[in-house]
Phi, psi and omega in degrees: 000320179298321179294321180295313179297324177296317180297314181296321179294322180289337176294334180291337176258016174061040177284116181305319181299323179295318178295319178296316179300316179295318182297326185272357177291148179295148179054047185295331179295312178296323177297322178297318179298312181298318181299314181295317179298313183296313182294319180297318180292318180293316181296335182263009183299315181296315178298322177298316179297315180296317179296321179297312180299318180298319186282332181269349179279131179302148181292129176256108184299325181298327179290339178273316184286325183306305179299328178294318178291324177297318178298318181294318179296322178297316178297320180293328183286321187257341183227153177284119182268126179295135180304325180294320177296319178299320179294317179296319180299313180295322178294324179296315178298323179297333179271316187291314185300309178298325181296314179296319180296318179295318179297322182291340183261002179292131180287149180240155179302328180245155177301152181304320181298319180292314179297316180297319179295316181297318180295315180294319180295320177298317177296321179296314181291321181296332177297318179293319180294324177293324177295322177297314180298317179295320178300314181292315184292307185290323179298321177296318178295318179299318181297327176299317179288326176302311180294325178293333181267007176096009179282164178229117179195146173264149188303310183298316180292323180294312180297320179296326180285313182289349176299343178298342182299339186285342186301313178299345179297348176300337179295343177295341175302330184268002184301323180292351181295128183300144173074311187254349184300315181296326180290318178296321178296322179294318177301316180298320181295313180296318179300319178298321177297318180297316178298321179299316180297316179296318179296322177298316179299314183289318185290333186245001181060035175262151174286171185301317183297314180290329177295317177300315180298316181296324182286320184270341182301315178298326180298312180289328178294320178293321176298313179299318179297319178297320179296315180297316180296322177298317178296317180297318178296318179297316178297321179298318179295318180298316179292319185287323185249000000 
């Protein structure tokens, strides 16, 4: 275990030997799956906790209506509010507030705590599954460009190696921290991209420049494809209507 953690830690400083050691471990593809699931679940622990508390806490109608009234007061202070709009606004509140209160009091087959936990847990787990799907899809596209650029790699070993990119994602644990959380999350994202590029280079025997091109080419190709599809849909609507 100590050797494994050492190898994973050294990948964060882009040590070629660490990437080679990880690549040569048995069942590297399965190891990649386990690594992505574990890191994704750990990185999402704080979000899971916040989501859980939000879902099990009873709805406070005042917390919904308060911001709406603050917005209306701000508009009234800086802009001339039409009397008709004021009447409509008051009528809307008269409808929304009782409706929200009634909905919050509707009984459910299961206790609120159980339902809230299941919803929060499902969101937490789906995050890991989405990470697996993105890793498989994007990694396959990258490998196509790797082979086009003269690289040599087999799909299972390549995907297992580039799975190391997920480790810096642990910084997402700190995302809820006020003011600096978003910056730490951004650092983790950029760091993960750098690790992905390094892993691509090691796994496919490409130099740094071609590895960067192989990693970013699918991204721009997908953007271009989206633009083309958007244009085709727009032309289709123009012709049809």
